[in-house]
C-alpha positions, 0 to 999 in steps of 0.5 A: 027536624028531619035530620034530627029524627034520622040521627035519632033513629040511627042512634036507637038502631045502633043501640038496638043492634048493640044490645042484641049483639051483647045479648047473643054474646051473654047467651053464648057464654051462658051456654058455654058455661053450662056445657062446662058445668055439665061436663064437670059434673059428669067428670066428678060422677065418673071420677066418683064411680071409678073411685068407688069401683077401685075402693071395692077392689082395693078393699077385697084385695086387702081382705084377700091379702089379710087372709093369706097373711093369717094363713101364713102366720098359722102356718109358721105357728104350726111349723114352730109347734111341729118343730117343738114336738119333733124335737120332743119326739126326737129326744124321746126316741134317742132316750128309748134307743139308748135304754134299748141299747143298754138292755139289749146286751143283757137280753142277747146274753140271756137268749144265748145262755137259754139257747145253750140249755135247749141244745143241751136237752135236745138228746134227751127229747124223744125223736118225734118231738125233736122232728116237730121242733126242727123249724123253730131250731133252724130259726136260732143262731148257730151255736156259739155265734157272737154276731147275729142279726137276729133281734133279742125279742125274736130269739126269746119268741123262738125259745118260748115256741120251743118250750111251749112245744116241749110243755105240750108234749110232756103234758100228754100221752102221744102214740107214734109209728117207729122202728125199733131194733130187736135182739138180733139187730134187725129193725121192727115196725112198732107203735110207741107210747110216750108218756110225757117226756119221761117214759115210753112203751112200744109194741109190734103188731104181732104182740111178740115184740115189746119193751120200754124206753127212757131218756139218757144223756145222749139219747133215748135208751130202749130195753126189750121186754116182750112180757109187756106186749099185752099191757102196751097194746091195751094202752094203745087201744085206750088211747084210740077209744077202742077200750074204756079207760082203766088202770093199766100197770107199766114199769117206769124207770126213774133217773 
């Protein structure tokens, strides 16, 4: 009986110990499994977070690249447009240059011929006017020059300037101090009244030397006429507002 109880107790103890050992193993396995699960969840969370960050970076990069690509495409479009515009402007410039070349020869020819006409009338101009024209005349090409760097437009502008000065002189009464030769060949200081480009009258301060002048083929021609002295002096006084305006009779030479 006692032996039986001992054996039974031994069996119970063995079973209890075996059950306890098996329970510890299950607990350990459960703990290990839980740790694995937590680790896996953490890895999944980290992977998801890393992916989200990478996704945002990639998306930002894509947006940036798309913006740069759009900018490059716009530059190509502008370049293409500019090239078309440049080609158009080049063709227009070439056409304008050709028309300018076609028109420059007649313009140069006109300027050359007109310069010749101006030079032809220079001797017939009053000396004071010729003196005032010297700066403009100096800008013209040398007489007979066939190869000049001066543009046709510049030559025409000079010619217009010359004509303008001549026209102003011709439409006014001008008084200048000059020298005239008397009958003995001596020079006398006189004041000369130019009435336009066609007539002139001179007188000295003493009023005993006077005369008239008119343009000739090689220069102005002067004739001494002392009897005109008072009339010429009266004209000069009126010119200087020393006398009221009135009619003064003076001879004129028509050529």
